[in-house]
C-alpha positions in Angstrom: 11.1 17.9 12.3 7.9 16.0 11.5 8.2 12.9 9.3 5.6 11.2 7.2 6.2 7.6 6.3 5.4 5.7 3.1 5.9 1.9 2.9 6.7 1.0 -0.7 7.3 -2.7 -0.4 3.8 -3.7 -1.5 3.5 -1.1 -4.2 4.4 -2.2 -7.7 7.7 -0.6 -8.9 6.1 1.4 -11.7 3.8 3.2 -9.2 6.5 4.0 -6.6 8.1 7.2 -7.9 4.7 8.9 -8.7 3.5 8.1 -5.1 6.8 9.3 -3.6 6.7 12.6 -5.6 3.1 13.2 -4.6 3.7 12.5 -1.0 6.8 14.7 -1.0 4.8 17.6 -2.3 2.5 17.4 0.7 5.5 17.5 3.2 5.9 20.9 4.8 9.2 22.8 4.5 11.6 21.6 7.2 9.9 18.2 7.5 10.8 14.9 5.9 9.3 12.0 4.0 10.5 8.6 5.3 10.3 5.6 3.0 10.4 1.9 3.8 11.8 0.2 0.7 13.0 -3.2 -0.4 16.2 -1.9 -2.1 18.4 1.2 -1.8 16.8 3.8 -4.0 19.8 5.4 -5.6 18.0 6.3 -8.9 15.3 8.1 -6.8 18.0 10.1 -5.0 19.5 11.3 -8.3 16.0 12.1 -9.8 15.0 14.1 -6.7 18.3 16.0 -6.6 17.9 16.9 -10.3 14.2 17.7 -10.5 13.0 18.8 -7.0 14.3 22.1 -5.9 12.9 21.7 -2.4 14.7 18.4 -1.8 17.5 18.7 0.8 20.1 16.3 -0.8 22.6 17.0 2.0 20.1 15.7 4.6 19.2 12.5 2.7 19.9 9.3 4.6 19.6 5.6 3.9 19.7 2.9 6.6 19.7 -0.8 5.8 17.8 -2.5 8.6 17.3 -5.9 7.0 18.2 -8.0 4.0 15.4 -6.4 2.0 14.5 -3.4 4.1 15.9 0.1 3.8 14.7 3.2 5.7 15.2 6.3 3.5 14.7 9.9 4.7 13.9 12.6 2.1 14.1 16.0 3.9 12.5 19.1 2.5 14.1 22.5 2.5 
């Protein structure tokens, strides 16, 4: 599995979801988009699960690696 990474920590919050959705569109089937975020993106998970048919919700993972650092994996079917 190939992963692309997007660091969201310096991106203003209103611009994050559009950037994530655009980057996820570019990911090949079977690959994943990895996010570095300053909080756990629970609303993003629910939005992806509801709106993006190619999002593999079962393969979604979040790892907290610091006080304000989360590594999120968004796999694509």
